[in-house]
C-alpha positions in Angstrom: -8.3 45.1 115.4 -5.7 43.9 112.9 -4.2 40.8 114.2 -0.7 41.2 115.7 0.3 38.2 113.6 -0.5 40.2 110.5 1.5 43.1 111.7 4.6 41.2 112.6 4.9 38.3 110.3 6.8 38.7 107.0 8.1 36.2 104.6 11.4 36.1 102.8 9.7 36.9 99.5 8.0 39.9 101.1 11.3 41.3 102.4 12.9 40.6 99.0 10.1 42.4 97.2 10.2 45.5 99.3 13.8 45.8 100.0 15.5 48.1 102.5 14.5 51.3 100.7 10.8 50.4 100.2 8.8 49.5 103.2 5.4 49.1 101.6 4.2 46.9 104.5 4.9 49.7 107.0 3.2 52.2 104.8 0.1 50.1 104.3 -0.3 49.0 108.0 0.2 52.6 109.1 -2.5 53.5 106.6 -4.8 51.1 108.4 -4.3 52.9 111.7 -5.0 56.3 110.0 -1.5 57.7 109.7 -0.8 57.4 106.0 -2.7 59.9 103.9 -6.5 59.5 103.8 -7.0 55.8 102.8 -10.5 56.0 104.2 -11.3 57.7 100.9 -12.0 61.3 101.5 -14.1 61.1 98.4 -16.8 63.7 99.2 -19.2 63.9 102.1 -20.6 60.7 103.6 -24.2 60.0 104.1 -25.5 62.3 106.9 -26.1 60.3 110.0 -29.5 60.1 111.5 -32.8 59.6 109.7 -35.9 57.6 110.5 -34.1 54.8 112.3 -32.6 57.0 114.9 -29.0 57.7 115.6 -28.1 54.7 117.8 -25.2 52.9 116.2 -23.3 49.9 117.8 -19.5 49.9 117.8 -18.0 47.7 115.1 -14.6 46.9 113.7 -13.0 49.4 111.3 -11.2 46.5 109.7 -13.5 43.5 109.0 -11.5 40.8 107.3 -12.7 39.1 104.1 -14.2 35.7 104.6 -12.6 32.9 102.5 -15.6 33.0 100.2 -15.3 36.8 99.8 -11.5 36.4 99.2 -12.3 33.9 96.4 -14.9 36.1 94.8 -12.8 39.2 95.1 -9.7 37.6 93.5 -11.9 36.3 90.7 -13.3 39.7 90.0 -10.2 41.7 90.6 -8.1 39.6 88.3 -11.0 39.2 85.9 -10.7 35.4 86.0 -13.4 33.1 84.6 -14.0 31.4 87.9 -12.9 31.4 91.5 -9.3 30.2 91.8 -10.1 27.7 94.6 -7.0 28.4 96.6 -8.8 29.1 99.8 -9.7 25.4 100.1 -6.2 24.9 101.6 -6.3 28.1 103.8 -6.4 27.8 107.6 -10.0 27.4 108.4 -12.0 30.0 110.3 -13.9 29.2 113.5 -17.6 29.7 113.4 -18.5 32.8 115.3 -22.3 32.2 115.8 -24.9 31.4 113.2 -23.1 33.0 110.2 -19.6 32.6 108.8 -18.9 36.3 108.4 -18.8 37.3 112.1 -16.0 39.8 112.3 -15.0 38.8 115.8 -13.9 35.3 114.5 -12.1 36.5 111.4 -8.6 36.9 112.5 -5.3 36.6 110.5 -3.3 33.9 112.3 0.3 33.2 111.4 -0.9 30.2 109.4 -3.4 32.2 107.4 -0.9 35.0 106.8 1.3 32.4 105.2 -1.6 31.1 103.1 -2.3 34.7 101.8 1.4 35.1 100.9 1.6 31.8 99.0 -1.7 32.5 97.2 -0.5 36.0 96.2 2.7 34.6 94.7 0.9 31.9 92.8 -1.8 34.2 91.4 0.7 36.8 90.4 2.8 34.2 88.6 -0.2 32.7 86.9 -1.7 35.9 85.6 1.6 37.4 84.3 2.5 34.1 82.5 -0.6 34.2 80.4 -0.9 37.1 77.9 -4.7 36.7 77.8 -5.0 37.0 81.6 -2.5 39.8 81.8 -4.4 41.7 79.1 -7.6 41.6 81.2 -6.0 43.6 84.0 -3.7 45.7 81.8 -5.9 47.0 79.0 -4.5 48.1 75.7 -5.3 51.8 76.3 -2.5 52.1 78.9 0.2 54.7 77.8 3.3 53.5 75.9 6.0 55.3 77.9 7.3 52.9 80.6 7.0 55.4 83.5 3.5 56.5 82.5 2.4 52.9 81.8 3.6 51.7 85.2 1.8 54.6 87.0 -1.4 54.1 85.0 -1.5 50.4 85.8 -0.8 50.9 89.5 -3.5 53.6 89.8 -6.2 51.6 88.0 -5.5 48.3 89.5 -4.8 49.7 92.9 -8.2 51.5 93.0 -9.9 48.2 92.3 -7.7 46.2 94.8 -8.2 48.6 97.6 -11.8 49.6 96.6 -10.8 53.2 96.7 -8.2 55.5 95.0 -4.6 55.2 96.1 -3.0 58.0 98.1 0.0 59.7 96.5 2.3 58.0 98.9 0.8 54.5 98.1 1.0 55.2 94.3 4.6 56.2 94.5 5.5 53.2 96.6 3.8 50.7 94.2 5.3 52.4 91.1 8.8 52.1 92.7 8.1 48.4 93.4 6.8 47.9 89.9 10.1 49.2 88.5 12.0 46.7 90.6 10.1 43.8 89.0 12.6 43.4 86.2 15.3 42.9 88.9 13.2 40.6 91.0 12.1 38.4 88.1 15.1 38.2 85.8 14.4 37.1 82.2 10.7 38.1 82.2 9.2 40.8 80.1 9.8 44.1 82.0 6.1 45.1 82.1 4.9 41.6 83.1 7.6 41.5 85.8 6.5 44.8 87.1 2.9 43.7 87.2 3.9 40.5 89.0 5.8 42.4 91.7 2.9 44.8 92.2 0.3 42.1 92.3 2.1 40.1 95.0 2.2 43.2 97.2 -1.4 44.3 96.4 -2.8 40.9 97.2 -0.9 40.8 100.6 -1.9 44.3 101.6 -4.2 44.9 104.7 -6.2 47.2 102.4 -7.0 44.1 100.2 -7.5 41.5 103.0 -9.5 43.9 105.2 -12.4 46.2 104.4 -11.1 49.5 105.9 -13.8 51.8 107.2 -12.1 55.0 108.5 -14.9 57.4 107.5 -15.3 60.5 105.4 -14.8 63.2 107.9 -15.3 64.4 111.4 -18.0 63.1 113.6 -21.5 64.7 113.2 -23.9 64.2 116.0 -21.5 61.7 117.5 -21.2 59.6 114.3 -18.7 59.4 111.5 -20.3 59.1 108.1 -18.7 56.6 105.7 -17.2 57.8 102.5 -18.6 56.9 99.1 -16.0 54.2 98.4 -16.5 52.7 101.8 -20.3 52.6 101.2 -19.8 51.1 97.8 -17.6 48.4 99.4 -20.1 47.7 102.2 -22.9 47.4 99.7 -20.9 45.1 97.4 -19.8 42.7 100.1 -23.2 42.7 101.8 -25.3 42.1 98.6 -22.8 40.4 96.3 -20.2 38.9 98.6 -17.4 40.4 96.5 -15.7 43.7 95.6 -17.6 46.6 94.0 -18.0 46.5 90.3 -16.4 49.1 88.1 -19.7 50.9 87.8 -20.2 51.0 91.5 -16.7 52.4 92.0 -17.4 55.0 89.4 -20.6 55.9 91.2 -18.7 56.3 94.5 -16.1 58.5 92.8 -18.8 60.7 91.3 -20.5 61.2 94.7 -23.6 59.3 93.7 -23.8 57.4 97.0 -24.0 60.5 99.2 -27.7 60.3 100.1 -29.8 57.7 101.8 -32.2 57.7 98.9 -29.3 57.0 96.4 -28.1 54.1 98.5 -31.6 52.7 98.5 -31.8 53.0 94.8 -28.4 51.3 94.2 -29.2 48.6 96.6 -32.5 47.8 94.9 -30.7 47.5 91.6 -28.0 45.3 93.1 -30.6 42.9 94.4 -31.6 42.2 90.8 -28.2 40.8 90.1 -27.6 37.0 90.2 -24.9 37.5 92.8 -27.6 38.7 95.3 -29.4 35.4 94.9 -26.2 33.6 96.0 -26.0 35.9 99.1 -29.6 35.5 100.1 -29.3 31.8 99.6 -26.2 31.7 101.8 -28.0 33.6 104.5 -30.9 31.0 104.6 -28.5 28.1 104.2 -26.7 29.1 107.3 -29.8 30.2 109.3 -31.7 27.0 108.6 -28.6 24.8 108.8 -28.8 22.9 105.5 -25.5 21.3 106.4 -27.4 19.0 108.7 -29.4 17.6 105.7 -26.3 15.5 104.7 -24.8 12.3 106.1 -28.2 11.2 107.6 -28.5 7.7 108.7 -32.0 6.1 108.4 -33.2 2.6 109.1 -33.6 1.1 105.7 -36.1 -1.5 106.9 -38.4 1.2 108.1 -37.7 3.8 105.4 -36.8 2.1 102.1 -37.6 5.3 100.2 -34.6 7.0 101.8 -31.3 7.0 99.8 -28.0 8.6 100.6 -28.2 11.3 97.9 -31.5 12.6 99.4 -29.4 15.0 101.5 -28.3 16.9 98.4 -31.9 16.7 97.1 -33.3 18.2 100.3 -30.8 21.0 100.3 -31.6 21.8 96.6 -35.3 21.8 97.3 -34.8 24.3 100.2 -32.6 26.5 98.0 -35.1 26.6 95.1 -38.0 27.3 97.5 -36.2 30.2 99.2 -35.1 31.7 95.8 -38.6 31.4 94.4 -40.2 33.1 97.4 -37.7 35.9 97.8 -37.0 36.7 94.1 -39.7 35.3 92.0 -42.6 36.1 94.3 -41.0 39.1 96.1 -42.1 37.5 99.3 -40.9 37.5 102.9 -40.9 35.4 106.1 -44.7 34.9 106.1 -44.4 33.2 102.7 -41.3 31.2 103.8 -43.4 29.8 106.7 -46.7 29.2 104.9 -46.2 28.7 101.1 -47.1 25.2 99.8 -45.0 25.6 96.6 -42.2 23.1 96.4 -39.6 21.8 94.0 -39.2 18.1 94.0 -37.5 15.3 92.0 -38.3 11.6 91.9 -36.7 10.9 95.3 -38.6 13.7 97.2 -41.9 13.2 95.4 -42.0 9.6 96.6 -41.7 10.8 100.2 -44.1 13.7 99.8 -46.6 11.4 98.1 -46.9 13.8 95.1 -48.5 12.1 92.1 -47.1 12.5 88.6 -44.1 11.6 86.5 -40.8 12.7 88.0 -37.1 12.3 87.2 -33.8 13.5 88.7 -34.8 17.0 87.5 -36.7 19.3 90.0 -40.2 20.2 89.1 -42.4 22.8 90.8 -45.5 21.4 92.6 -48.0 22.4 95.2 -48.1 20.3 98.3 -51.2 19.2 100.2 -52.6 22.1 102.2 -53.6 19.9 105.0 -50.1 18.4 105.4 -47.5 21.0 104.4 -46.9 24.7 105.1 -43.6 26.4 104.5 -40.0 25.4 105.3 -40.7 23.8 108.6 -42.8 21.1 107.1 -40.3 20.2 104.4 -38.2 17.1 104.3 -34.8 18.7 105.0 -35.7 20.2 108.4 -37.8 17.2 109.5 -35.3 14.5 108.5 -32.3 16.3 109.9 -34.1 16.6 113.3 -34.7 12.9 113.7 -32.9 9.8 114.6 -32.5 6.8 112.4 -35.9 5.4 113.5 -37.9 8.2 115.2 -38.7 11.9 114.9 -36.7 14.1 117.3 -39.3 16.3 118.9 -36.8 17.9 121.3 -34.4 19.0 118.6 -37.2 20.1 116.4 -38.5 22.3 119.2 -35.0 23.6 120.0 -34.4 24.6 116.4 -37.7 26.5 116.2 -37.0 28.4 119.4 -33.4 29.3 118.5 -33.5 29.9 114.8 -37.1 31.0 114.2 -38.0 32.8 117.4 -34.6 33.8 118.8 -35.8 32.5 122.2 -33.3 32.2 125.0 -32.8 28.6 126.1 -30.6 27.6 129.0 -27.9 25.0 128.2 -28.9 21.4 128.9 -27.9 20.2 132.3 -24.7 18.3 132.6 -26.5 15.1 133.5 -28.9 15.3 130.6 -29.5 11.9 128.9 -30.8 10.9 125.5 -34.4 9.7 125.2 -34.7 6.1 126.5 -36.6 3.7 124.3 -39.3 2.8 126.8 -42.4 0.8 126.3 -44.8 3.7 125.7 -46.7 3.6 122.4 -45.9 7.0 120.8 -42.9 9.2 120.4 -44.7 12.0 122.1 -45.5 9.9 125.1 -41.8 8.9 125.4 -40.7 12.6 125.2 -43.3 13.7 127.8 -42.3 10.9 130.2 -38.6 12.0 129.9 -39.0 15.8 129.9 -42.6 16.6 130.8 -44.5 17.4 134.0 -42.8 16.0 137.1 -39.4 15.8 135.5 -36.3 18.0 135.9 -36.8 19.4 132.4 -40.4 20.4 132.8 -39.9 24.2 133.1 -37.9 24.6 129.9 -39.2 21.7 127.9 -42.8 22.1 129.0 -43.1 25.8 128.1 -40.8 26.2 125.0 -39.2 23.2 123.6 -41.8 20.4 123.7 -44.8 22.5 122.5 -42.8 23.6 119.4 -41.5 20.2 118.8 -44.8 18.3 119.2 -46.4 20.4 116.4 -44.4 18.2 114.0 -45.4 14.7 115.3 -47.2 14.0 112.1 -43.8 13.7 110.3 -41.7 10.6 110.7 -37.9 10.3 110.7 -37.6 11.1 107.0 -40.3 13.8 107.0 -43.1 11.6 105.6 -46.6 12.5 106.8 -48.2 9.9 109.1 -51.6 9.7 110.8 -50.6 7.1 113.4 -47.5 6.3 115.5 -47.0 2.7 116.5 -50.7 2.1 115.9 -51.9 5.0 118.0 -53.4 8.3 116.5 -50.8 11.0 116.2 -51.3 13.9 118.6 -49.6 17.1 117.4 -51.9 19.6 119.2 -50.4 22.0 121.8 -50.1 25.7 122.7 -47.2 28.2 122.6 -47.1 31.6 124.1 -47.0 34.4 121.5 -47.2 38.1 122.6 -47.7 37.0 126.2 -50.8 34.9 125.3 -50.9 31.1 124.8 -52.1 30.2 121.3 -53.4 26.7 120.6 -52.8 24.8 117.4 -53.7 21.4 116.1 -50.7 20.6 114.0 -47.6 22.0 112.2 -49.7 23.8 109.5 -51.6 25.8 112.2 -48.4 26.3 114.2 -46.6 27.6 111.1 -49.4 30.1 110.5 -49.2 31.3 114.1 -45.4 31.7 113.7 -46.0 33.7 110.5 -48.4 36.0 112.4 -46.2 36.5 115.4 -44.0 39.5 116.3 -41.4 37.1 117.7 -40.7 35.3 114.4 -40.6 38.5 112.3 -38.4 40.2 114.9 -36.1 37.2 114.9 -35.8 37.2 111.1 -35.0 40.9 111.1 -32.4 40.4 113.8 -30.8 37.6 111.9 -30.6 39.7 108.8 -29.0 42.6 110.7 -26.4 40.2 112.1 -25.7 38.9 108.7 -25.4 42.3 107.0 -23.2 43.8 109.8 -21.1 40.7 110.4 -21.6 40.8 114.1 -24.1 39.8 116.8 -27.1 42.0 117.6 -26.6 44.5 120.4 -28.7 46.8 122.6 -28.2 49.7 120.2 -29.9 47.7 117.4 -33.1 47.1 119.3 -35.1 50.0 117.8 -34.1 49.1 114.3 -34.8 45.4 114.8 -38.3 46.2 116.1 -39.0 48.5 113.2 -37.8 45.9 110.7 -39.8 43.1 112.4 -43.0 45.1 112.3 -42.4 45.9 108.7 -41.9 42.2 107.9 -45.0 41.3 109.9 -46.9 43.9 107.9 -45.9 42.3 104.6 -42.5 43.8 103.7 -40.5 41.5 101.5 -37.1 40.1 102.4 -35.6 42.3 99.7 -37.2 45.4 101.3 -35.8 44.4 104.7 -32.4 44.2 103.2 -32.7 47.6 101.5 -33.9 49.1 104.7 -30.9 47.8 106.6 -28.3 48.9 104.0 -29.8 52.4 103.9 -30.0 52.8 107.7 -27.7 54.9 109.8 -25.9 51.9 111.5 -24.9 50.7 108.0 -23.8 54.1 106.7 -22.0 55.5 109.7 -19.8 54.4 112.6 -19.1 55.5 116.1 -15.7 57.2 116.7 -13.0 54.7 117.8 -12.1 54.9 121.4 -8.6 56.2 122.2 -6.2 53.4 123.2 
């Protein structure tokens, strides 16, 4: 739903721009509810619902709001700026709605954010029109010379890019009328620049810019409404690039080149070769694996002199380079993320890993010891983040694996839960077992799920360095975890990572997380069949890129269920 705050709140500038005779706001908002023309883009037939993934489609918003990152990228590309403007840094922040920052349920337009959008629109419009070079980028030289034709051509071209679809006749006429009022509103400015400034302010405050409107291309077929070509182009662009469609993608939509599932697959495959797709894939894994926790770590310097404050940045960069290498350079998938020994280290990280060679502040590709390291879960970032200043944190390591790698359901900790007491037992594992193991109140949850997963990583200390002993006693990292209804034993994290990579649970979880990320919502019952299909494909060797292509060419991505009547 569009926020009531967005519907009702207007600024003095907005009233001044529109005037009594030109209610663009009413026009645009009515368009969002389907009463102004066909803003959904009746641009040819949509993709026919159905196909190999079945017809089940979960209900979703017809108006998902741009995230702050998407707003930044879109403004940059829409205005053809050299870089993001950075204005969203002062926007009202969004609450986190789950694992990912694009959850549509959390992306509302509050009164504060509406004011932020208004101020940003005014600032951007003034900046662009005051600079002839910037103005020339969005108002090319081939525009007609006659003022009326010039205004209409600008509005049509810019409006199609701003709304990610052609304007309706009513919208075009409204914006052209507003364009002509620019000279009155901004006295003393060049008439054309003043008209562009007035139009830009309105375009950048429109619901059709702030929201991705998905009305559909026609009546329901088989209970589903196919999306139009421009809507599909927009979904692809924001899913794979986190920004608006390129000019080429808009042209493809206009030409009807996104009207089949096969065509969408082909376009998606090409879009994944773009550098912007690397940023999106990186953002997915950064949020899923919670790189933010790699920063601001506090470690006991007497015990860990190798640890320096900037290692948080180093550990995040290592994880980013590793994921990018696996997904794009090696065309790999989850199995490789969990088992590959390739790493990218600098002098700080090499010292902790015990890698021999000459290192500097630059990152260098290496292969880690196969007996000590296997994939992301044996890398310093995860291990150091899930640890205290002095000891590894087996409980939180186990919780992370269950929630983020296996999508297991864990009950919330009891209200009277206490932190691990220091105790006099020799090893970290013994202290954890005494506090949460057999005979304690946490035995059922910890004993079956959390502790077995966490104990696999006992060989790694509080900064992730490999160790053979703990307080003078041999490290015991052996345990068993139930996969597919059967307990599977392992000796250490390397074997445990291999079992994870072979399990249906881990691949199903990875697929589910990708579906949540691409759809901007939590997984639902209607998604179960597709998640199972994707999980089995991943387990069978499908790459991460292939999973993404399958999702964006699936029925739930290309169609929606009819909205329920109010």
